[in-house]
VOPAGU-2260 file (C-alpha; in pm, 1 decimal, decimal comma):
REM VOPAGU-2260
SITE   aa  ch    i         X         Y         Z
SITE  MET   A    0   -1465,7     426,7   -2205,0
SITE  ALA   A    1   -1590,4     742,4   -2033,2
SITE  ALA   A    2   -1905,3     741,3   -1819,6
SITE  THR   A    3   -2094,6     955,8   -2073,1
SITE  GLU   A    4   -2006,7     711,6   -2352,7
SITE  VAL   A    5   -2122,7     414,1   -2145,5
SITE  VAL   A    6   -2451,1     585,9   -2057,5
SITE  SER   A    7   -2499,1     673,8   -2424,7
SITE  ALA   A    8   -2434,0     312,1   -2526,2
SITE  LEU   A    9   -2681,5     187,9   -2265,7
SITE  GLY   A   10   -2937,6     430,9   -2404,0
SITE  GLY   A   11   -2944,5     228,8   -2726,0
SITE  VAL   A   12   -3005,9     -97,0   -2539,7
SITE  ARG   A   13   -3379,3    -158,6   -2552,1
SITE  THR   A   14   -3432,3    -537,2   -2562,4
SITE  ARG   A   15   -3290,1    -857,6   -2422,2
SITE  SER   A   16   -3111,9    -913,8   -2752,6
SITE  ASP   A   17   -2946,8    -572,8   -2715,2
SITE  VAL   A   18   -2832,6    -669,2   -2364,0
SITE  ALA   A   19   -2681,8    -989,5   -2505,8
SITE  ASN   A   20   -2487,5    -788,3   -2764,1
SITE  LEU   A   21   -2370,0    -548,1   -2493,5
SITE  LEU   A   22   -2236,3    -841,7   -2290,7
SITE  ALA   A   23   -2075,2   -1008,4   -2596,4
SITE  THR   A   24   -2296,5   -1317,2   -2594,5
SITE  SER   A   25   -2592,0   -1449,6   -2792,0
SITE  ASP   A   26   -2956,8   -1394,4   -2711,5
SITE  ALA   A   27   -3004,5   -1772,4   -2697,5
SITE  GLN   A   28   -2723,9   -1810,6   -2439,3
SITE  LEU   A   29   -2856,1   -1524,6   -2226,5
SITE  ARG   A   30   -3208,6   -1665,3   -2242,9
SITE  TYR   A   31   -3080,2   -2007,6   -2137,1
SITE  LEU   A   32   -2882,2   -1870,5   -1843,4
SITE  LEU   A   33   -3173,2   -1663,9   -1711,3
SITE  TYR   A   34   -3475,2   -1882,3   -1792,5
SITE  GLY   A   35   -3370,7   -2220,1   -1934,0
SITE  ARG   A   36   -3170,8   -2337,2   -1634,9
SITE  HIS   A   37   -3339,1   -2411,4   -1302,4
SITE  GLU   A   38   -3273,7   -2140,9   -1045,5
SITE  ASP   A   39   -3103,0   -2382,0    -803,7
SITE  SER   A   40   -2849,3   -2483,6   -1069,8
SITE  ARG   A   41   -2737,2   -2127,8   -1151,6
SITE  TYR   A   42   -2551,2   -2084,3    -821,8
SITE  CYS   A   43   -2337,3   -2295,4    -591,1
SITE  THR   A   44   -2428,5   -2239,6    -226,5
SITE  PHE   A   45   -2184,8   -2300,2      58,0
SITE  ARG   A   46   -2096,9   -2161,1     399,8
SITE  VAL   A   47   -1776,6   -2007,8     532,2
SITE  PRO   A   48   -1692,0   -1943,7     899,1
SITE  LYS   A   49   -1726,5   -1585,0    1019,1
SITE  ARG   A   50   -1438,4   -1414,2    1196,0
SITE  LYS   A   51   -1593,0   -1452,9    1541,1
SITE  ARG   A   52   -1878,5   -1701,1    1538,0
SITE  GLY   A   53   -2131,1   -1861,6    1305,7
SITE  PHE   A   54   -2124,9   -1899,8     929,0
SITE  ARG   A   55   -2182,7   -1678,2     627,3
SITE  THR   A   56   -2379,7   -1819,5     333,2
SITE  ILE   A   57   -2211,5   -1763,0      -1,9
SITE  GLU   A   58   -2400,5   -1806,9    -328,8
SITE  ALA   A   59   -2146,2   -1815,2    -611,8
SITE  PRO   A   60   -2270,0   -1816,0    -973,4
SITE  ARG   A   61   -2164,9   -2086,8   -1216,5
SITE  GLU   A   62   -1877,3   -1993,0   -1446,9
SITE  ASP   A   63   -2084,9   -1908,7   -1756,9
SITE  LEU   A   64   -2315,5   -1678,7   -1560,1
SITE  LYS   A   65   -2020,8   -1531,9   -1367,4
SITE  LEU   A   66   -1852,8   -1436,5   -1697,7
SITE  LEU   A   67   -2149,8   -1220,4   -1802,7
SITE  GLN   A   68   -2170,8   -1064,9   -1457,1
SITE  ARG   A   69   -1804,0    -967,3   -1474,4
SITE  ARG   A   70   -1862,3    -800,6   -1811,0
SITE  LEU   A   71   -2150,4    -606,6   -1660,4
SITE  VAL   A   72   -1924,9    -498,7   -1370,9
SITE  VAL   A   73   -1683,3    -338,5   -1619,0
SITE  ILE   A   74   -1970,2    -135,3   -1766,1
SITE  LEU   A   75   -2111,0     -29,6   -1428,7
SITE  SER   A   76   -1763,2      63,0   -1301,0
SITE  ALA   A   77   -1736,1     324,6   -1574,6
SITE  ILE   A   78   -2059,7     484,7   -1449,5
SITE  TYR   A   79   -2032,3     462,8   -1070,8
SITE  GLN   A   80   -1819,0     728,7    -899,1
SITE  PRO   A   81   -1785,5     644,2    -527,3
SITE  ARG   A   82   -1798,5     921,4    -270,2
SITE  ALA   A   83   -1492,1     994,0     -59,5
SITE  GLY   A   84   -1635,8     806,6     238,0
SITE  VAL   A   85   -1700,0     480,0      49,1
SITE  HIS   A   86   -1413,1     233,6      91,0
SITE  GLY   A   87   -1569,1    -108,0      32,0
SITE  PHE   A   88   -1546,1    -273,9    -312,5
SITE  THR   A   89   -1368,1      33,1    -450,9
SITE  VAL   A   90   -1042,6      33,8    -649,0
SITE  GLY   A   91    -752,5     175,3    -448,7
SITE  ARG   A   92    -941,1     158,5    -116,9
SITE  SER   A   93    -955,9    -110,2     148,0
SITE  ILE   A   94   -1024,7    -178,4     514,4
SITE  VAL   A   95    -693,1      -2,0     580,4
SITE  THR   A   96    -786,9     322,0     399,8
SITE  ASN   A   97   -1124,7     301,6     573,2
SITE  ALA   A   98    -974,0     265,1     921,2
SITE  ARG   A   99    -711,8     536,6     867,6
SITE  GLN   A  100    -985,5     798,4     842,6
SITE  HIS   A  101   -1063,9     743,7    1210,1
SITE  CYS   A  102    -716,9     714,6    1367,1
SITE  GLY   A  103    -649,1     913,3    1684,8
SITE  ARG   A  104   -1006,4    1041,0    1721,0
SITE  ARG   A  105   -1174,4    1110,8    2054,5
SITE  TYR   A  106   -1492,9     917,7    1969,9
SITE  VAL   A  107   -1552,6     630,9    1726,0
SITE  LEU   A  108   -1903,1     498,9    1653,1
SITE  ASN   A  109   -1951,0     172,8    1460,7
SITE  VAL   A  110   -2285,9      61,9    1320,9
SITE  ASP   A  111   -2355,8    -254,6    1121,9
SITE  LEU   A  112   -2635,9    -289,5     866,6
SITE  LYS   A  113   -2838,8    -605,7     919,5
SITE  ASP   A  114   -2861,0    -855,1     628,4
SITE  PHE   A  115   -2698,6    -606,2     393,4
SITE  PHE   A  116   -2712,4    -789,4      59,1
SITE  THR   A  117   -3044,8    -963,5     116,5
SITE  SER   A  118   -3199,0    -625,2     204,0
SITE  ILE   A  119   -3148,4    -529,2    -161,0
SITE  ASN   A  120   -3424,1    -708,3    -349,8
SITE  PHE   A  121   -3508,5    -740,1    -717,5
SITE  GLY   A  122   -3734,7    -435,0    -715,5
SITE  ARG   A  123   -3458,1    -207,5    -584,4
SITE  VAL   A  124   -3210,2    -334,9    -844,0
SITE  PHE   A  125   -3469,7    -293,1   -1119,2
SITE  GLY   A  126   -3533,8      62,3   -1000,2
SITE  LEU   A  127   -3158,9     134,8   -1003,6
SITE  PHE   A  128   -3133,8      46,7   -1372,1
SITE  ARG   A  129   -3449,4     239,8   -1459,4
SITE  ALA   A  130   -3335,7     557,0   -1282,8
SITE  PRO   A  131   -3076,2     809,2   -1407,2
SITE  PRO   A  132   -2800,0     799,6   -1503,4
SITE  ILE   A  133   -2862,9     457,2   -1663,0
SITE  SER   A  134   -3232,4     517,2   -1748,8
SITE  ALA   A  135   -3270,4     173,7   -1905,7
SITE  SER   A  136   -3587,5      62,3   -2080,5
SITE  TYR   A  137   -3831,6    -157,5   -1889,8
SITE  GLU   A  138   -3716,1    -474,6   -2065,3
SITE  THR   A  139   -3346,8    -388,6   -2031,9
SITE  ALA   A  140   -3378,7    -308,1   -1660,8
SITE  THR   A  141   -3566,4    -635,9   -1606,4
SITE  VAL   A  142   -3298,3    -844,0   -1779,9
SITE  LEU   A  143   -3012,1    -668,2   -1600,3
SITE  ALA   A  144   -3183,0    -710,1   -1262,1
SITE  GLN   A  145   -3242,0   -1079,0   -1334,8
SITE  LEU   A  146   -2875,3   -1112,5   -1422,5
SITE  CYS   A  147   -2774,8    -960,1   -1086,3
SITE  CYS   A  148   -3031,2   -1122,3    -852,9
SITE  HIS   A  149   -3086,8   -1474,9    -719,5
SITE  ARG   A  150   -3396,8   -1576,0    -528,5
SITE  ASN   A  151   -3519,6   -1215,7    -555,3
SITE  VAL   A  152   -3218,3   -1060,8    -374,7
SITE  LEU   A  153   -2853,5    -973,3    -435,5
SITE  PRO   A  154   -2651,8   -1290,8    -374,7
SITE  GLN   A  155   -2341,9   -1260,6    -160,3
SITE  GLY   A  156   -2084,8   -1415,1    -392,3
SITE  ALA   A  157   -2180,1   -1273,3    -732,1
SITE  PRO   A  158   -1929,5   -1032,5    -898,2
SITE  THR   A  159   -2208,1    -781,0    -957,5
SITE  SER   A  160   -2332,8    -761,6    -598,6
SITE  PRO   A  161   -2058,1    -530,8    -459,2
SITE  ILE   A  162   -2089,6    -255,6    -718,5
SITE  VAL   A  163   -2469,2    -281,7    -740,0
SITE  SER   A  164   -2493,5    -249,7    -360,9
SITE  ASN   A  165   -2266,7      56,9    -370,0
SITE  MET   A  166   -2481,9     215,0    -639,8
SITE  ILE   A  167   -2797,3     137,7    -439,5
SITE  CYS   A  168   -2633,9     305,3    -137,1
SITE  ALA   A  169   -2542,4     626,6    -321,8
SITE  ARG   A  170   -2826,9     823,9    -162,7
SITE  LEU   A  171   -2755,0     672,2     180,0
SITE  ASP   A  172   -2387,5     770,8     150,0
SITE  ARG   A  173   -2477,9    1125,3      49,6
SITE  GLN   A  174   -2717,7    1172,4     339,8
SITE  LEU   A  175   -2482,1    1021,5     597,8
SITE  SER   A  176   -2197,3    1237,4     467,8
SITE  LYS   A  177   -2409,7    1549,8     517,1
SITE  LEU   A  178   -2509,1    1431,4     865,6
SITE  ALA   A  179   -2140,7    1396,5     953,7
SITE  GLN   A  180   -2051,6    1738,6     813,5
SITE  ARG   A  181   -2326,8    1910,2    1014,2
SITE  ASN   A  182   -2187,2    1760,9    1332,8
SITE  TRP   A  183   -1813,0    1803,5    1260,9
SITE  CYS   A  184   -1765,7    1428,7    1226,4
SITE  ARG   A  185   -1596,8    1198,5     978,8
SITE  PHE   A  186   -1800,9     931,3     801,5
SITE  THR   A  187   -1699,6     618,2     611,0
SITE  ARG   A  188   -1878,7     306,9     493,2
SITE  TYR   A  189   -1721,3     -27,5     409,8
SITE  ALA   A  190   -2004,6    -244,7     272,5
SITE  ASP   A  191   -2236,6    -287,8     572,7
SITE  ASP   A  192   -1995,7    -129,5     826,4
SITE  ILE   A  193   -2070,9     238,2     894,1
SITE  THR   A  194   -1832,8     447,3    1104,6
SITE  PHE   A  195   -1850,1     800,8    1243,9
SITE  SER   A  196   -1572,7     963,2    1445,2
SITE  LYS   A  197   -1518,7    1299,1    1613,5
SITE  GLN   A  198   -1211,2    1467,7    1756,9
SITE  ARG   A  199   -1342,1    1761,0    1961,6
SITE  GLY   A  200   -1645,5    1820,5    2176,8
SITE  GLU   A  201   -1911,9    1571,0    2274,6
SITE  PHE   A  202   -2037,3    1310,9    2032,0
SITE  PRO   A  203   -2370,4    1421,9    1873,4
SITE  GLU   A  204   -2668,0    1231,4    2014,6
SITE  GLU   A  205   -2851,0    1240,4    1681,5
SITE  ILE   A  206   -2578,3    1008,0    1548,5
SITE  GLY   A  207   -2512,7     792,9    1857,0
SITE  TYR   A  208   -2502,0     790,0    2235,9
SITE  LEU   A  209   -2456,7     573,1    2545,6
SITE  ASP   A  210   -2778,7     493,2    2733,5
SITE  ARG   A  211   -2817,5     475,5    3112,9
SITE  GLU   A  212   -2672,0     124,3    3115,7
SITE  ASP   A  213   -2368,3     246,2    2920,4
SITE  VAL   A  214   -2478,4      56,2    2608,7
SITE  ALA   A  215   -2418,9     220,9    2269,9
SITE  GLN   A  216   -2731,2     318,7    2078,4
SITE  PRO   A  217   -2773,0     468,2    1729,3
SITE  GLY   A  218   -2905,5     824,3    1729,4
SITE  SER   A  219   -3253,2     902,4    1605,0
SITE  GLU   A  220   -3139,1    1086,0    1290,8
SITE  LEU   A  221   -2891,6     812,3    1198,4
SITE  ARG   A  222   -3160,3     548,0    1243,0
SITE  ARG   A  223   -3411,2     751,2    1040,7
SITE  ILE   A  224   -3173,8     792,0     744,6
SITE  ILE   A  225   -3076,1     424,7     739,6
SITE  GLU   A  226   -3433,3     298,6     759,2
SITE  ALA   A  227   -3553,2     551,1     499,2
SITE  ASN   A  228   -3302,3     396,9     260,2
SITE  GLY   A  229   -3436,4      46,4     305,3
SITE  PHE   A  230   -3186,8     -89,8     559,1
SITE  ALA   A  231   -3194,9    -183,8     927,3
SITE  ILE   A  232   -2935,6    -151,2    1203,1
SITE  ASN   A  233   -2804,1    -464,5    1370,1
SITE  PRO   A  234   -2855,5    -374,1    1740,8
SITE  SER   A  235   -2589,2    -620,0    1857,8
SITE  LYS   A  236   -2320,6    -448,3    1648,2
SITE  VAL   A  237   -2337,0     -88,5    1766,2
SITE  SER   A  238   -2041,5      49,1    1961,4
SITE  LEU   A  239   -1935,1     396,7    2074,9
SITE  ARG   A  240   -1589,8     418,1    2228,8
SITE  THR   A  241   -1354,6     688,1    2349,6
SITE  LYS   A  242    -974,7     682,3    2324,6
SITE  LYS   A  243    -959,8     537,7    2676,5
SITE  ARG   A  244   -1087,3     207,2    2537,7
SITE  SER   A  245    -976,3       0,5    2239,5
SITE  GLN   A  246   -1123,8     156,5    1925,2
SITE  SER   A  247   -1169,0     -67,8    1624,0
SITE  VAL   A  248   -1276,8       1,3    1264,7
SITE  THR   A  249   -1326,8    -282,6    1013,9
SITE  GLY   A  250   -1122,3    -513,9    1232,8
SITE  LEU   A  251    -825,8    -278,9    1284,3
SITE  THR   A  252    -734,4     -78,0    1592,7
SITE  VAL   A  253    -728,4     299,8    1541,9
SITE  ASN   A  254    -654,0     451,8    1885,2
SITE  GLU   A  255    -323,0     601,2    1771,5
SITE  LYS   A  256    -252,7     455,0    1428,0
SITE  CYS   A  257    -399,4     190,8    1200,2
SITE  ASN   A  258    -284,9    -143,8    1337,1
SITE  VAL   A  259    -370,4    -511,5    1364,3
SITE  HIS   A  260    -490,6    -634,0    1702,1
SITE  ARG   A  261    -223,9    -766,4    1938,5
SITE  ASN   A  262    -401,4   -1100,8    1959,5
SITE  PHE   A  263    -365,7   -1141,2    1583,6
SITE  VAL   A  264      13,7   -1108,2    1600,9
SITE  ARG   A  265      24,2   -1337,9    1904,4
SITE  GLN   A  266    -177,3   -1597,8    1714,9
SITE  VAL   A  267      65,4   -1591,8    1420,1
SITE  ARG   A  268     361,1   -1629,3    1656,4
SITE  ALA   A  269     189,1   -1918,6    1832,3
SITE  MET   A  270     120,8   -2097,4    1502,4
SITE  ILE   A  271     485,2   -2065,9    1395,8
SITE  HIS   A  272     604,3   -2177,1    1740,8
SITE  SER   A  273     376,6   -2482,8    1728,9
SITE  TRP   A  274     520,0   -2574,3    1388,5
SITE  GLN   A  275     875,4   -2536,2    1520,2
SITE  LYS   A  276     811,2   -2736,0    1837,9
SITE  PHE   A  277     588,2   -3020,5    1716,6
SITE  GLY   A  278     653,3   -3035,8    1342,1
SITE  PHE   A  279     432,7   -2932,4    1053,1
SITE  ASP   A  280     191,2   -3228,7    1047,9
SITE  ALA   A  281     113,6   -3215,3    1419,8
SITE  ALA   A  282      72,7   -2835,2    1418,5
SITE  HIS   A  283    -148,2   -2849,5    1108,7
SITE  ASN   A  284    -372,5   -3121,6    1254,4
SITE  GLU   A  285    -406,6   -2933,1    1583,8
SITE  HIS   A  286    -502,4   -2611,3    1405,6
SITE  THR   A  287    -752,1   -2793,0    1183,5
SITE  SER   A  288    -920,9   -2972,5    1473,4
SITE  ARG   A  289    -956,4   -2645,3    1662,9
SITE  TYR   A  290   -1077,8   -2411,3    1388,2
SITE  TYR   A  291   -1220,9   -2631,1    1111,7
SITE  ARG   A  292   -1439,0   -2879,9    1293,7
SITE  ARG   A  293   -1748,6   -2793,8    1086,5
SITE  LEU   A  294   -1649,3   -2751,9     724,6
SITE  GLY   A  295   -1986,7   -2788,2     554,3
SITE  LYS   A  296   -1920,1   -2785,2     180,6
SITE  LEU   A  297   -1582,4   -2615,5     202,2
SITE  GLY   A  298   -1389,0   -2937,2     144,3
SITE  ASN   A  299   -1035,4   -2977,8     276,6
SITE  PRO   A  300    -910,2   -2706,9     514,1
SITE  PRO   A  301    -622,2   -2486,0     397,3
SITE  ARG   A  302    -268,0   -2590,1     483,7
SITE  LEU   A  303    -111,8   -2434,1     790,2
SITE  ASP   A  304     170,7   -2274,8     590,6
SITE  GLN   A  305     -81,7   -2110,4     356,1
SITE  ILE   A  306    -276,2   -1974,4     653,6
SITE  ILE   A  307      38,0   -1826,4     811,5
SITE  ARG   A  308     149,2   -1669,8     483,3
SITE  GLY   A  309    -193,9   -1515,8     436,8
SITE  LYS   A  310    -186,1   -1370,5     786,9
SITE  LEU   A  311     161,8   -1228,7     725,9
SITE  ALA   A  312      41,1   -1066,5     404,0
SITE  PHE   A  313    -237,1    -905,4     607,5
SITE  VAL   A  314      12,0    -770,7     863,2
SITE  ARG   A  315     219,4    -626,4     578,3
SITE  MET   A  316     -85,5    -460,8     422,9
SITE  VAL   A  317    -168,9    -289,4     751,7
SITE  ARG   A  318     172,4    -214,0     904,8
SITE  GLY   A  319     387,2    -189,4     591,3
SITE  GLY   A  320     671,7    -393,9     448,1
SITE  LEU   A  321     940,8    -222,5     657,8
SITE  ASP   A  322     761,5    -268,2     990,3
SITE  PRO   A  323     986,6    -444,1    1248,9
SITE  VAL   A  324     703,0    -662,3    1383,1
SITE  TYR   A  325     630,1    -785,7    1031,6
SITE  LYS   A  326     998,5    -844,3     958,9
SITE  ASN   A  327    1037,5   -1039,8    1282,7
SITE  LEU   A  328     741,8   -1264,6    1196,3
SITE  GLN   A  329     892,2   -1325,4     852,3
SITE  LEU   A  330    1221,6   -1426,7    1009,0
SITE  GLN   A  331    1046,0   -1669,5    1245,5
SITE  LEU   A  332     855,2   -1830,3     957,6
SITE  CYS   A  333    1168,4   -1857,1     744,6
SITE  ARG   A  334    1335,5   -2062,9    1017,2
SITE  VAL   A  335    1070,5   -2335,7     998,0
SITE  ASP   A  336     981,2   -2291,0     627,9
SITE  PRO   A  337    1294,0   -2221,1     418,9
SITE  SER   A  338    1080,2   -2198,6     101,8
SITE  TYR   A  339     934,2   -1872,8     239,0
SITE  LEU   A  340    1267,8   -1712,3     153,1
SITE  ASP   A  341    1145,7   -1701,1    -210,1
SITE  VAL   A  342     856,4   -1480,4     -98,6
SITE  MET   A  343    1096,8   -1251,9      86,0
SITE  ARG   A  344    1321,6   -1233,2    -220,0
SITE  LYS   A  345    1033,8   -1123,7    -441,7
SITE  GLU   A  346     924,0    -873,6    -179,9
SITE  ASN   A  347    1280,9    -752,8    -153,6
SITE  ASP   A  348    1280,5    -695,7    -530,8
SITE  ARG   A  349     973,7    -472,9    -509,6
SITE  MET   A  350    1099,9    -248,1    -233,4
SITE  LYS   A  351    1176,9     103,6    -352,2
SITE  ARG   A  352    1434,1     173,6     -83,4
SITE  ARG   A  353    1707,2     -72,6      11,2
SITE  ASP   A  354    1900,1     -99,7     332,2
SITE  VAL   A  355    2212,3    -245,4     172,0
SITE  PHE   A  356    2391,8    -246,6    -163,7
SITE  LEU   A  357    2599,1    -566,3    -188,4
SITE  SER   A  358    2918,1    -518,8    -392,1
SITE  HIS   A  359    3139,6    -817,0    -481,0
SITE  ALA   A  360    3341,0    -999,2    -745,2
SITE  SER   A  361    3155,9   -1264,8    -944,2
SITE  GLU   A  362    3408,2   -1533,3    -835,5
SITE  ASP   A  363    3288,1   -1500,5    -473,0
SITE  LYS   A  364    2917,6   -1531,1    -554,3
SITE  GLU   A  365    2864,8   -1903,7    -505,0
SITE  THR   A  366    3072,7   -1959,4    -193,3
SITE  LEU   A  367    2995,8   -1643,5       3,3
SITE  VAL   A  368    2790,7   -1360,2    -145,5
SITE  ARG   A  369    2463,9   -1532,2    -238,9
SITE  PRO   A  370    2432,3   -1706,5     101,8
SITE  LEU   A  371    2504,7   -1371,7     270,0
SITE  ALA   A  372    2239,4   -1200,5      58,6
SITE  ASP   A  373    1984,3   -1467,7     153,1
SITE  SER   A  374    2076,8   -1436,3     521,9
SITE  LEU   A  375    2024,3   -1059,6     513,6
SITE  ILE   A  376    1689,6   -1092,0     336,9
SITE  ALA   A  377    1577,0   -1361,9     581,8
SITE  ALA   A  378    1670,1   -1127,6     867,8
SITE  GLY   A  379    1440,2    -860,1     727,2
SITE  ILE   A  380    1712,2    -638,7     576,9
SITE  SER   A  381    1632,5    -525,2     222,9
SITE  VAL   A  382    1920,4    -593,4     -14,8
SITE  TRP   A  383    2023,2    -480,3    -361,3
SITE  TYR   A  384    2206,3    -783,8    -498,1
SITE  ASP   A  385    2288,6    -793,1    -869,1
SITE  GLU   A  386    2190,7   -1157,5    -926,9
SITE  TYR   A  387    1838,8   -1085,5    -804,3
SITE  GLU   A  388    1811,8    -742,8    -968,0
SITE  ILE   A  389    1964,9    -747,2   -1316,0
SITE  GLN   A  390    1772,0    -926,5   -1589,3
SITE  LEU   A  391    1870,2   -1012,9   -1946,5
SITE  GLY   A  392    1852,3    -697,6   -2158,0
SITE  ASP   A  393    1884,5    -454,7   -1864,5
SITE  SER   A  394    2139,7    -175,7   -1878,9
SITE  LEU   A  395    2411,5    -277,0   -1632,3
SITE  ARG   A  396    2512,3      80,9   -1561,8
SITE  GLU   A  397    2154,9     205,1   -1510,0
SITE  LYS   A  398    2061,1     -80,3   -1276,4
SITE  ILE   A  399    2377,2     -42,0   -1067,1
SITE  ASP   A  400    2334,8     335,6   -1048,3
SITE  GLU   A  401    1973,9     285,2    -937,5
SITE  GLY   A  402    2084,2      41,9    -665,1
SITE  LEU   A  403    2360,4     271,3    -544,7
SITE  ALA   A  404    2127,5     570,6    -534,5
SITE  LYS   A  405    1853,6     410,0    -325,4
SITE  SER   A  406    2062,2     204,5     -80,8
SITE  ARG   A  407    2148,1     334,8     265,8
SITE  PHE   A  408    2466,8     133,4     318,5
SITE  GLY   A  409    2715,1     -59,8     109,6
SITE  VAL   A  410    2854,8    -399,3     207,3
SITE  VAL   A  411    3173,6    -446,1       3,5
SITE  VAL   A  412    3311,2    -800,8      -7,7
SITE  LEU   A  413    3684,8    -749,8     -59,2
SITE  SER   A  414    3882,0   -1046,5    -194,1
SITE  ARG   A  415    4176,6   -1105,1    -423,8
SITE  HIS   A  416    3930,4   -1104,5    -716,2
SITE  PHE   A  417    3761,5    -776,8    -621,2
SITE  PHE   A  418    4032,1    -526,7    -713,8
SITE  SER   A  419    4096,2    -683,4   -1054,7
SITE  LYS   A  420    3734,3    -635,0   -1162,9
SITE  ARG   A  421    3611,4    -317,0   -1332,2
SITE  TRP   A  422    3247,9    -311,4   -1213,5
SITE  PRO   A  423    3313,7    -385,1    -843,6
SITE  ARG   A  424    3567,1     -98,3    -840,6
SITE  ARG   A  425    3308,4     129,5   -1004,2
SITE  GLU   A  426    3055,1      31,5    -740,8
SITE  LEU   A  427    3307,1     111,7    -468,2
SITE  ASP   A  428    3372,3     451,1    -628,5
SITE  GLY   A  429    2997,6     517,0    -632,7
SITE  LEU   A  430    2959,3     424,8    -266,7
SITE  THR   A  431    3258,9     646,9    -179,6
SITE  ALA   A  432    3102,9     938,8    -368,4
SITE  ARG   A  433    2775,4     895,6    -181,0
SITE  GLU   A  434    2964,5     873,8     147,4
SITE  ASP   A  435    3149,7    1199,3      70,7
SITE  ALA   A  436    2824,9    1372,3     -29,7
SITE  SER   A  437    2638,4    1265,3     284,3
SITE  HIS   A  438    2934,9    1306,9     521,0
SITE  GLY   A  439    2840,9     971,9     675,2
SITE  ASN   A  440    2991,2     629,4     727,4
SITE  MET   A  441    2823,5     430,8     451,1
SITE  ILE   A  442    3067,9     150,8     363,4
SITE  LEU   A  443    3102,9    -172,7     562,3
SITE  PRO   A  444    3391,2    -386,0     425,7
SITE  VAL   A  445    3398,8    -764,6     450,5
SITE  TRP   A  446    3753,9    -903,8     419,5
SITE  HIS   A  447    3742,0   -1242,0     249,1
SITE  GLY   A  448    4077,1   -1419,3     237,4
SITE  LEU   A  449    4269,8   -1095,7     291,3
SITE  SER   A  450    4476,5    -957,0     576,1
SITE  LYS   A  451    4492,4    -591,2     674,0
SITE  ALA   A  452    4825,6    -564,7     495,7
SITE  ASP   A  453    4668,9    -712,3     180,9
SITE  VAL   A  454    4383,0    -458,9     190,7
SITE  ALA   A  455    4626,5    -173,4     258,6
SITE  GLY   A  456    4825,3    -278,4     -48,0
SITE  TYR   A  457    4515,1    -229,4    -261,3
SITE  SER   A  458    4356,6      62,1     -76,5
SITE  PRO   A  459    4496,2     222,3     242,6
SITE  THR   A  460    4166,8     408,2     285,3
SITE  LEU   A  461    3963,3      84,3     302,3
SITE  ALA   A  462    4219,0     -69,6     537,2
SITE  GLY   A  463    4140,4     203,2     788,9
SITE  LEU   A  464    3767,6     116,8     805,4
SITE  LYS   A  465    3615,6    -118,4    1060,2
SITE  ALA   A  466    3569,9    -448,8     879,1
SITE  LEU   A  467    3420,1    -792,6     923,0
SITE  LEU   A  468    3657,0   -1089,7     870,1
SITE  THR   A  469    3552,5   -1424,0     718,6
SITE  ASP   A  470    3872,8   -1626,4     772,3
SITE  GLY   A  471    3829,8   -1939,9     981,2
SITE  LYS   A  472    3460,1   -1874,2    1051,1
SITE  PRO   A  473    3158,3   -2078,8     946,0
SITE  LEU   A  474    2940,9   -1894,3     695,4
SITE  ALA   A  475    2647,2   -1886,5     939,0
SITE  GLU   A  476    2862,2   -1706,3    1197,5
SITE  VAL   A  477    2973,8   -1449,3     938,6
SITE  ALA   A  478    2608,7   -1388,1     846,8
SITE  VAL   A  479    2507,7   -1337,7    1212,6
SITE  GLU   A  480    2787,6   -1083,8    1265,2
SITE  LEU   A  481    2697,9    -896,8     947,4
SITE  VAL   A  482    2329,1    -880,1    1039,0
SITE  ALA   A  483    2416,2    -752,0    1387,6
SITE  GLN   A  484    2642,0    -476,3    1252,1
SITE  LEU   A  485    2387,5    -367,2     991,7
SITE  ARG   A  486    2104,0    -360,9    1244,2
SITE  GLY   A  487    2314,1    -141,1    1468,6
SITE  ARG   A  488    2378,7     104,8    1188,4
SITE  LEU   A  489    2017,9     103,7    1068,1
SITE  LYS   A  490    1892,3     163,1    1421,6
SITE  LYS   A  491    2114,7     467,6    1458,6
SITE  THR   A  492    1983,1     613,2    1131,6
SITE  GLY   A  493    1618,7     536,3    1205,9
SITE  GLY   A  494    1596,8     244,3     966,9
SITE  TRP   A  495    1547,2     -30,8    1224,0
SITE  SER   A  496    1346,1     -57,9    1544,7
């Protein structure tokens, strides 16, 4: 539904009963949720540890109230159009898109808004619904504000709080954007984190400066705009840094490119190493005793393997799925947690570009090809392997053509079964055509149970290529050799670091 249609629909909502109809519930149910139930029983309050120190209080609504709030979010999302600088709680944007705006800049200023959600009280939310473009009636605005607020403020934990806070900040965002433009700066906001950066010239003092003790201070104009919009600056979270020091935006370093902090990667490596050295139970207990000593109402701490997987997903989000640091961490985890290979397989399936197309006869799948495919994936090499790619109902020709077209190299497992099969020979023809078109060495043969004379009898051309032999070798050794050869080729072509 378009924004104009939503605004028009809201224009016909005049009473609490109309609000109930809008949210697909009954007036009696809405009345019970807002007035019949005691305020303390509408939300579940608990604390979660902050990234550095202390705890953050979360007030999560009960499921029936949360359902109505989610329906309201859908309606408000059709109305709210975030400015370019707003990256928090916005579809398609994240801490990564926020940080990327400030990469490689001479100056980076970070400012944190104090008590962000609790600074937005019932009156401000009521005023939001009364003002254009919603222009709700008095009763409608009251009911909607009651639906969004808890203890007279926006609760951190309700589905409605993110979008309502963004809508409340629309004027703040507009004014800060203009302030940045006047001073040739870039501006972004991620929830309560405000960032300005500048590439050339001195940083404008009206936005921020370093005092005589070299302590970062917000500029007078920045402070005036923030306070005029009903917020306050947290004085302990103001920083102004040049490229000579580590610059950070929403937890990511931005000196040259958007990146996770080195200590984060070191911590993941240390957690995996502890698991490998002492076993899972000992490593899990050690981690829990160090970081989860005060749980409050959180219940049982997360498992160590879940924590590591979550941290790896974060590294992938920031650095990308083809990043060598990320691939190396995956390989380390796979060594202690073989079940993580399933995650790598699914990730391998989603990759648009593959390093290797694996061609083979079906008779060699169980004994050789599938274990080789898993070894390549575990080593961080993306593989097109028919068993993992082709589903029931797929066009065999289309899927194979797609794999051939987007793969950089072809590993061809040559055996006595290979040359008698139609599709493996077609795959080989496709790889040869790509090799001729690119004038490069694309095919890496693997001789399985064949001598050079045997291969020459089938194809003298293939017999002249450097090949990997499987005879008399354990499968693990074959996999190591194949990974080493592929890494060498990928490094030469810029596909591996």
